[in-house]
mmCIF file of the N, C-alpha and C atoms, coordinates in Angstrom:
data_MODEL
# 
_entry.id   MODEL 
# 
loop_
_atom_site.group_PDB 
_atom_site.id 
_atom_site.type_symbol 
_atom_site.label_atom_id 
_atom_site.label_alt_id 
_atom_site.label_comp_id 
_atom_site.label_asym_id 
_atom_site.label_entity_id 
_atom_site.label_seq_id 
_atom_site.pdbx_PDB_ins_code 
_atom_site.Cartn_x 
_atom_site.Cartn_y 
_atom_site.Cartn_z 
_atom_site.occupancy 
_atom_site.B_iso_or_equiv 
_atom_site.pdbx_formal_charge 
_atom_site.auth_seq_id 
_atom_site.auth_comp_id 
_atom_site.auth_asym_id 
_atom_site.auth_atom_id 
_atom_site.pdbx_PDB_model_num 
ATOM 1   N N  . VAL A 1 1  ? -71.118 -89.926  146.067 1.00 0.00 ? 1  VAL A N  1 
ATOM 2   C CA . VAL A 1 1  ? -70.948 -91.336  145.755 1.00 0.00 ? 1  VAL A CA 1 
ATOM 3   C C  . VAL A 1 1  ? -69.513 -91.535  145.316 1.00 0.00 ? 1  VAL A C  1 
ATOM 4   N N  . THR A 1 2  ? -68.896 -92.567  145.829 1.00 0.00 ? 2  THR A N  1 
ATOM 5   C CA . THR A 1 2  ? -67.478 -92.768  145.568 1.00 0.00 ? 2  THR A CA 1 
ATOM 6   C C  . THR A 1 2  ? -67.192 -93.644  144.361 1.00 0.00 ? 2  THR A C  1 
ATOM 7   N N  . GLN A 1 3  ? -68.146 -94.434  143.926 1.00 0.00 ? 3  GLN A N  1 
ATOM 8   C CA . GLN A 1 3  ? -67.933 -95.369  142.830 1.00 0.00 ? 3  GLN A CA 1 
ATOM 9   C C  . GLN A 1 3  ? -68.898 -95.086  141.676 1.00 0.00 ? 3  GLN A C  1 
ATOM 10  N N  . PRO A 1 4  ? -68.383 -94.908  140.447 1.00 0.00 ? 4  PRO A N  1 
ATOM 11  C CA . PRO A 1 4  ? -69.267 -94.633  139.309 1.00 0.00 ? 4  PRO A CA 1 
ATOM 12  C C  . PRO A 1 4  ? -70.320 -95.723  139.086 1.00 0.00 ? 4  PRO A C  1 
ATOM 13  N N  . ASP A 1 5  ? -69.964 -96.988  139.279 1.00 0.00 ? 5  ASP A N  1 
ATOM 14  C CA . ASP A 1 5  ? -70.930 -98.073  139.073 1.00 0.00 ? 5  ASP A CA 1 
ATOM 15  C C  . ASP A 1 5  ? -72.068 -97.995  140.083 1.00 0.00 ? 5  ASP A C  1 
ATOM 16  N N  . VAL A 1 6  ? -71.730 -97.658  141.323 1.00 0.00 ? 6  VAL A N  1 
ATOM 17  C CA . VAL A 1 6  ? -72.753 -97.519  142.361 1.00 0.00 ? 6  VAL A CA 1 
ATOM 18  C C  . VAL A 1 6  ? -73.637 -96.320  142.034 1.00 0.00 ? 6  VAL A C  1 
ATOM 19  N N  . GLU A 1 7  ? -73.018 -95.228  141.623 1.00 0.00 ? 7  GLU A N  1 
ATOM 20  C CA . GLU A 1 7  ? -73.774 -94.023  141.274 1.00 0.00 ? 7  GLU A CA 1 
ATOM 21  C C  . GLU A 1 7  ? -74.748 -94.307  140.132 1.00 0.00 ? 7  GLU A C  1 
ATOM 22  N N  . GLU A 1 8  ? -74.286 -95.002  139.103 1.00 0.00 ? 8  GLU A N  1 
ATOM 23  C CA . GLU A 1 8  ? -75.151 -95.316  137.962 1.00 0.00 ? 8  GLU A CA 1 
ATOM 24  C C  . GLU A 1 8  ? -76.305 -96.230  138.376 1.00 0.00 ? 8  GLU A C  1 
ATOM 25  N N  . ALA A 1 9  ? -76.016 -97.245  139.175 1.00 0.00 ? 9  ALA A N  1 
ATOM 26  C CA . ALA A 1 9  ? -77.066 -98.160  139.630 1.00 0.00 ? 9  ALA A CA 1 
ATOM 27  C C  . ALA A 1 9  ? -78.099 -97.418  140.471 1.00 0.00 ? 9  ALA A C  1 
ATOM 28  N N  . LEU A 1 10 ? -77.630 -96.547  141.347 1.00 0.00 ? 10 LEU A N  1 
ATOM 29  C CA . LEU A 1 10 ? -78.538 -95.775  142.195 1.00 0.00 ? 10 LEU A CA 1 
ATOM 30  C C  . LEU A 1 10 ? -79.395 -94.831  141.346 1.00 0.00 ? 10 LEU A C  1 
ATOM 31  N N  . PHE A 1 11 ? -78.790 -94.198  140.364 1.00 0.00 ? 11 PHE A N  1 
ATOM 32  C CA . PHE A 1 11 ? -79.524 -93.306  139.467 1.00 0.00 ? 11 PHE A CA 1 
ATOM 33  C C  . PHE A 1 11 ? -80.628 -94.063  138.729 1.00 0.00 ? 11 PHE A C  1 
ATOM 34  N N  . LYS A 1 12 ? -80.289 -95.242  138.204 1.00 0.00 ? 12 LYS A N  1 
ATOM 35  C CA . LYS A 1 12 ? -81.282 -96.042  137.479 1.00 0.00 ? 12 LYS A CA 1 
ATOM 36  C C  . LYS A 1 12 ? -82.410 -96.480  138.402 1.00 0.00 ? 12 LYS A C  1 
ATOM 37  N N  . TRP A 1 13 ? -82.071 -96.833  139.628 1.00 0.00 ? 13 TRP A N  1 
ATOM 38  C CA . TRP A 1 13 ? -83.095 -97.241  140.593 1.00 0.00 ? 13 TRP A CA 1 
ATOM 39  C C  . TRP A 1 13 ? -84.034 -96.073  140.904 1.00 0.00 ? 13 TRP A C  1 
ATOM 40  N N  . VAL A 1 14 ? -83.473 -94.891  141.110 1.00 0.00 ? 14 VAL A N  1 
ATOM 41  C CA . VAL A 1 14 ? -84.294 -93.705  141.388 1.00 0.00 ? 14 VAL A CA 1 
ATOM 42  C C  . VAL A 1 14 ? -85.214 -93.422  140.203 1.00 0.00 ? 14 VAL A C  1 
ATOM 43  N N  . ARG A 1 15 ? -84.683 -93.474  138.993 1.00 0.00 ? 15 ARG A N  1 
ATOM 44  C CA . ARG A 1 15 ? -85.520 -93.253  137.800 1.00 0.00 ? 15 ARG A CA 1 
ATOM 45  C C  . ARG A 1 15 ? -86.649 -94.272  137.734 1.00 0.00 ? 15 ARG A C  1 
ATOM 46  N N  . HIS A 1 16 ? -86.353 -95.526  138.015 1.00 0.00 ? 16 HIS A N  1 
ATOM 47  C CA . HIS A 1 16 ? -87.358 -96.589  138.012 1.00 0.00 ? 16 HIS A CA 1 
ATOM 48  C C  . HIS A 1 16 ? -88.451 -96.295  139.037 1.00 0.00 ? 16 HIS A C  1 
ATOM 49  N N  . MET A 1 17 ? -88.047 -95.892  140.228 1.00 0.00 ? 17 MET A N  1 
ATOM 50  C CA . MET A 1 17 ? -89.014 -95.584  141.282 1.00 0.00 ? 17 MET A CA 1 
ATOM 51  C C  . MET A 1 17 ? -89.871 -94.377  140.897 1.00 0.00 ? 17 MET A C  1 
ATOM 52  N N  . GLU A 1 18 ? -89.261 -93.370  140.280 1.00 0.00 ? 18 GLU A N  1 
ATOM 53  C CA . GLU A 1 18 ? -90.016 -92.196  139.838 1.00 0.00 ? 18 GLU A CA 1 
ATOM 54  C C  . GLU A 1 18 ? -91.035 -92.568  138.763 1.00 0.00 ? 18 GLU A C  1 
ATOM 55  N N  . GLU A 1 19 ? -90.643 -93.441  137.853 1.00 0.00 ? 19 GLU A N  1 
ATOM 56  C CA . GLU A 1 19 ? -91.565 -93.882  136.804 1.00 0.00 ? 19 GLU A CA 1 
ATOM 57  C C  . GLU A 1 19 ? -92.776 -94.595  137.400 1.00 0.00 ? 19 GLU A C  1 
ATOM 58  N N  . LYS A 1 20 ? -92.560 -95.289  138.509 1.00 0.00 ? 20 LYS A N  1 
ATOM 59  C CA . LYS A 1 20 ? -93.647 -95.988  139.192 1.00 0.00 ? 20 LYS A CA 1 
ATOM 60  C C  . LYS A 1 20 ? -94.387 -95.064  140.156 1.00 0.00 ? 20 LYS A C  1 
ATOM 61  N N  . GLN A 1 21 ? -93.945 -93.790  140.200 1.00 0.00 ? 21 GLN A N  1 
ATOM 62  C CA . GLN A 1 21 ? -94.517 -92.776  141.092 1.00 0.00 ? 21 GLN A CA 1 
ATOM 63  C C  . GLN A 1 21 ? -94.460 -93.221  142.552 1.00 0.00 ? 21 GLN A C  1 
ATOM 64  N N  . LYS A 1 22 ? -93.320 -93.783  142.936 1.00 0.00 ? 22 LYS A N  1 
ATOM 65  C CA . LYS A 1 22 ? -93.100 -94.232  144.310 1.00 0.00 ? 22 LYS A CA 1 
ATOM 66  C C  . LYS A 1 22 ? -92.298 -93.183  145.070 1.00 0.00 ? 22 LYS A C  1 
ATOM 67  N N  . HIS A 1 23 ? -92.628 -93.022  146.340 1.00 0.00 ? 23 HIS A N  1 
ATOM 68  C CA . HIS A 1 23 ? -91.905 -92.105  147.223 1.00 0.00 ? 23 HIS A CA 1 
ATOM 69  C C  . HIS A 1 23 ? -90.553 -92.722  147.575 1.00 0.00 ? 23 HIS A C  1 
ATOM 70  N N  . ILE A 1 24 ? -89.509 -91.895  147.593 1.00 0.00 ? 24 ILE A N  1 
ATOM 71  C CA . ILE A 1 24 ? -88.170 -92.350  147.959 1.00 0.00 ? 24 ILE A CA 1 
ATOM 72  C C  . ILE A 1 24 ? -87.710 -91.530  149.153 1.00 0.00 ? 24 ILE A C  1 
ATOM 73  N N  . SER A 1 25 ? -87.451 -92.196  150.263 1.00 0.00 ? 25 SER A N  1 
ATOM 74  C CA . SER A 1 25 ? -86.964 -91.497  151.452 1.00 0.00 ? 25 SER A CA 1 
ATOM 75  C C  . SER A 1 25 ? -85.435 -91.531  151.484 1.00 0.00 ? 25 SER A C  1 
ATOM 76  N N  . GLY A 1 26 ? -84.868 -90.700  152.330 1.00 0.00 ? 26 GLY A N  1 
ATOM 77  C CA . GLY A 1 26 ? -83.423 -90.698  152.517 1.00 0.00 ? 26 GLY A CA 1 
ATOM 78  C C  . GLY A 1 26 ? -82.918 -92.037  153.010 1.00 0.00 ? 26 GLY A C  1 
ATOM 79  N N  . GLN A 1 27 ? -83.673 -92.655  153.906 1.00 0.00 ? 27 GLN A N  1 
ATOM 80  C CA . GLN A 1 27 ? -83.284 -93.970  154.422 1.00 0.00 ? 27 GLN A CA 1 
ATOM 81  C C  . GLN A 1 27 ? -83.283 -95.017  153.318 1.00 0.00 ? 27 GLN A C  1 
ATOM 82  N N  . MET A 1 28 ? -84.249 -94.925  152.414 1.00 0.00 ? 28 MET A N  1 
ATOM 83  C CA . MET A 1 28 ? -84.296 -95.862  151.290 1.00 0.00 ? 28 MET A CA 1 
ATOM 84  C C  . MET A 1 28 ? -83.067 -95.691  150.397 1.00 0.00 ? 28 MET A C  1 
ATOM 85  N N  . LEU A 1 29 ? -82.676 -94.442  150.139 1.00 0.00 ? 29 LEU A N  1 
ATOM 86  C CA . LEU A 1 29 ? -81.494 -94.183  149.313 1.00 0.00 ? 29 LEU A CA 1 
ATOM 87  C C  . LEU A 1 29 ? -80.234 -94.752  149.954 1.00 0.00 ? 29 LEU A C  1 
ATOM 88  N N  . ILE A 1 30 ? -80.097 -94.544  151.253 1.00 0.00 ? 30 ILE A N  1 
ATOM 89  C CA . ILE A 1 30 ? -78.923 -95.047  151.964 1.00 0.00 ? 30 ILE A CA 1 
ATOM 90  C C  . ILE A 1 30 ? -78.880 -96.571  151.912 1.00 0.00 ? 30 ILE A C  1 
ATOM 91  N N  . ALA A 1 31 ? -80.018 -97.209  152.177 1.00 0.00 ? 31 ALA A N  1 
ATOM 92  C CA . ALA A 1 31 ? -80.080 -98.673  152.165 1.00 0.00 ? 31 ALA A CA 1 
ATOM 93  C C  . ALA A 1 31 ? -79.765 -99.220  150.775 1.00 0.00 ? 31 ALA A C  1 
ATOM 94  N N  . LYS A 1 32 ? -80.311 -98.600  149.751 1.00 0.00 ? 32 LYS A N  1 
ATOM 95  C CA . LYS A 1 32 ? -80.070 -99.072  148.383 1.00 0.00 ? 32 LYS A CA 1 
ATOM 96  C C  . LYS A 1 32 ? -78.615 -98.843  147.999 1.00 0.00 ? 32 LYS A C  1 
ATOM 97  N N  . HIS A 1 33 ? -78.050 -97.724  148.422 1.00 0.00 ? 33 HIS A N  1 
ATOM 98  C CA . HIS A 1 33 ? -76.637 -97.443  148.153 1.00 0.00 ? 33 HIS A CA 1 
ATOM 99  C C  . HIS A 1 33 ? -75.761 -98.526  148.769 1.00 0.00 ? 33 HIS A C  1 
ATOM 100 N N  . GLU A 1 34 ? -76.042 -98.880  150.023 1.00 0.00 ? 34 GLU A N  1 
ATOM 101 C CA . GLU A 1 34 ? -75.274 -99.929  150.694 1.00 0.00 ? 34 GLU A CA 1 
ATOM 102 C C  . GLU A 1 34 ? -75.432 -101.266 149.974 1.00 0.00 ? 34 GLU A C  1 
ATOM 103 N N  . LYS A 1 35 ? -76.639 -101.556 149.514 1.00 0.00 ? 35 LYS A N  1 
ATOM 104 C CA . LYS A 1 35 ? -76.876 -102.806 148.789 1.00 0.00 ? 35 LYS A CA 1 
ATOM 105 C C  . LYS A 1 35 ? -76.047 -102.840 147.508 1.00 0.00 ? 35 LYS A C  1 
ATOM 106 N N  . PHE A 1 36 ? -76.048 -101.737 146.750 1.00 0.00 ? 36 PHE A N  1 
ATOM 107 C CA . PHE A 1 36 ? -75.279 -101.693 145.513 1.00 0.00 ? 36 PHE A CA 1 
ATOM 108 C C  . PHE A 1 36 ? -73.778 -101.813 145.788 1.00 0.00 ? 36 PHE A C  1 
ATOM 109 N N  . GLU A 1 37 ? -73.298 -101.219 146.879 1.00 0.00 ? 37 GLU A N  1 
ATOM 110 C CA . GLU A 1 37 ? -71.886 -101.378 147.234 1.00 0.00 ? 37 GLU A CA 1 
ATOM 111 C C  . GLU A 1 37 ? -71.562 -102.850 147.470 1.00 0.00 ? 37 GLU A C  1 
ATOM 112 N N  . ASN A 1 38 ? -72.462 -103.559 148.135 1.00 0.00 ? 38 ASN A N  1 
ATOM 113 C CA . ASN A 1 38 ? -72.243 -104.985 148.392 1.00 0.00 ? 38 ASN A CA 1 
ATOM 114 C C  . ASN A 1 38 ? -72.293 -105.793 147.104 1.00 0.00 ? 38 ASN A C  1 
ATOM 115 N N  . VAL A 1 39 ? -73.327 -105.571 146.311 1.00 0.00 ? 39 VAL A N  1 
ATOM 116 C CA . VAL A 1 39 ? -73.510 -106.326 145.068 1.00 0.00 ? 39 VAL A CA 1 
ATOM 117 C C  . VAL A 1 39 ? -72.347 -106.085 144.105 1.00 0.00 ? 39 VAL A C  1 
ATOM 118 N N  . LEU A 1 40 ? -71.887 -104.845 144.038 1.00 0.00 ? 40 LEU A N  1 
ATOM 119 C CA . LEU A 1 40 ? -70.809 -104.486 143.124 1.00 0.00 ? 40 LEU A CA 1 
ATOM 120 C C  . LEU A 1 40 ? -69.426 -104.691 143.745 1.00 0.00 ? 40 LEU A C  1 
ATOM 121 N N  . GLU A 1 41 ? -69.404 -105.248 144.946 1.00 0.00 ? 41 GLU A N  1 
ATOM 122 C CA . GLU A 1 41 ? -68.162 -105.607 145.647 1.00 0.00 ? 41 GLU A CA 1 
ATOM 123 C C  . GLU A 1 41 ? -67.183 -104.442 145.770 1.00 0.00 ? 41 GLU A C  1 
ATOM 124 N N  . VAL A 1 42 ? -67.701 -103.300 146.201 1.00 0.00 ? 42 VAL A N  1 
ATOM 125 C CA . VAL A 1 42 ? -66.847 -102.142 146.460 1.00 0.00 ? 42 VAL A CA 1 
ATOM 126 C C  . VAL A 1 42 ? -66.017 -102.455 147.707 1.00 0.00 ? 42 VAL A C  1 
ATOM 127 N N  . PRO A 1 43 ? -64.698 -102.273 147.650 1.00 0.00 ? 43 PRO A N  1 
ATOM 128 C CA . PRO A 1 43 ? -63.870 -102.540 148.829 1.00 0.00 ? 43 PRO A CA 1 
ATOM 129 C C  . PRO A 1 43 ? -64.332 -101.721 150.034 1.00 0.00 ? 43 PRO A C  1 
ATOM 130 N N  . LYS A 1 44 ? -64.261 -102.328 151.217 1.00 0.00 ? 44 LYS A N  1 
ATOM 131 C CA . LYS A 1 44 ? -64.747 -101.682 152.449 1.00 0.00 ? 44 LYS A CA 1 
ATOM 132 C C  . LYS A 1 44 ? -64.122 -100.305 152.656 1.00 0.00 ? 44 LYS A C  1 
ATOM 133 N N  . ASP A 1 45 ? -62.837 -100.154 152.339 1.00 0.00 ? 45 ASP A N  1 
ATOM 134 C CA . ASP A 1 45 ? -62.161 -98.874  152.576 1.00 0.00 ? 45 ASP A CA 1 
ATOM 135 C C  . ASP A 1 45 ? -62.560 -97.791  151.565 1.00 0.00 ? 45 ASP A C  1 
ATOM 136 N N  . GLU A 1 46 ? -63.331 -98.149  150.537 1.00 0.00 ? 46 GLU A N  1 
ATOM 137 C CA . GLU A 1 46 ? -63.782 -97.176  149.547 1.00 0.00 ? 46 GLU A CA 1 
ATOM 138 C C  . GLU A 1 46 ? -65.269 -96.860  149.677 1.00 0.00 ? 46 GLU A C  1 
ATOM 139 N N  . ARG A 1 47 ? -65.939 -97.454  150.648 1.00 0.00 ? 47 ARG A N  1 
ATOM 140 C CA . ARG A 1 47 ? -67.375 -97.250  150.819 1.00 0.00 ? 47 ARG A CA 1 
ATOM 141 C C  . ARG A 1 47 ? -67.653 -95.981  151.603 1.00 0.00 ? 47 ARG A C  1 
ATOM 142 N N  . LEU A 1 48 ? -68.842 -95.423  151.385 1.00 0.00 ? 48 LEU A N  1 
ATOM 143 C CA . LEU A 1 48 ? -69.263 -94.274  152.176 1.00 0.00 ? 48 LEU A CA 1 
ATOM 144 C C  . LEU A 1 48 ? -69.459 -94.729  153.608 1.00 0.00 ? 48 LEU A C  1 
ATOM 145 N N  . THR A 1 49 ? -69.068 -93.881  154.549 1.00 0.00 ? 49 THR A N  1 
ATOM 146 C CA . THR A 1 49 ? -69.130 -94.284  155.952 1.00 0.00 ? 49 THR A CA 1 
ATOM 147 C C  . THR A 1 49 ? -70.148 -93.509  156.766 1.00 0.00 ? 49 THR A C  1 
ATOM 148 N N  . SER A 1 50 ? -70.785 -92.504  156.169 1.00 0.00 ? 50 SER A N  1 
ATOM 149 C CA . SER A 1 50 ? -71.779 -91.748  156.929 1.00 0.00 ? 50 SER A CA 1 
ATOM 150 C C  . SER A 1 50 ? -73.007 -91.497  156.074 1.00 0.00 ? 50 SER A C  1 
ATOM 151 N N  . ALA A 1 51 ? -74.096 -91.145  156.734 1.00 0.00 ? 51 ALA A N  1 
ATOM 152 C CA . ALA A 1 51 ? -75.348 -90.881  156.032 1.00 0.00 ? 51 ALA A CA 1 
ATOM 153 C C  . ALA A 1 51 ? -75.450 -89.432  155.579 1.00 0.00 ? 51 ALA A C  1 
ATOM 154 N N  . GLY A 1 52 ? -74.460 -88.629  155.853 1.00 0.00 ? 52 GLY A N  1 
ATOM 155 C CA . GLY A 1 52 ? -74.588 -87.225  155.529 1.00 0.00 ? 52 GLY A CA 1 
ATOM 156 C C  . GLY A 1 52 ? -73.450 -86.630  154.895 1.00 0.00 ? 52 GLY A C  1 
# 
């Protein structure tokens, strides 16, 4: 993760999902990461560009 704010938001989301005993797929993580980048207005040139 390139941005601390995105990393923290993603971590909190994962913890929330675990508390609800929900399954988290890789695709879900990628989609949520992209959403947090958008919400937190991470510049396009600083965003992750691949899924791996």
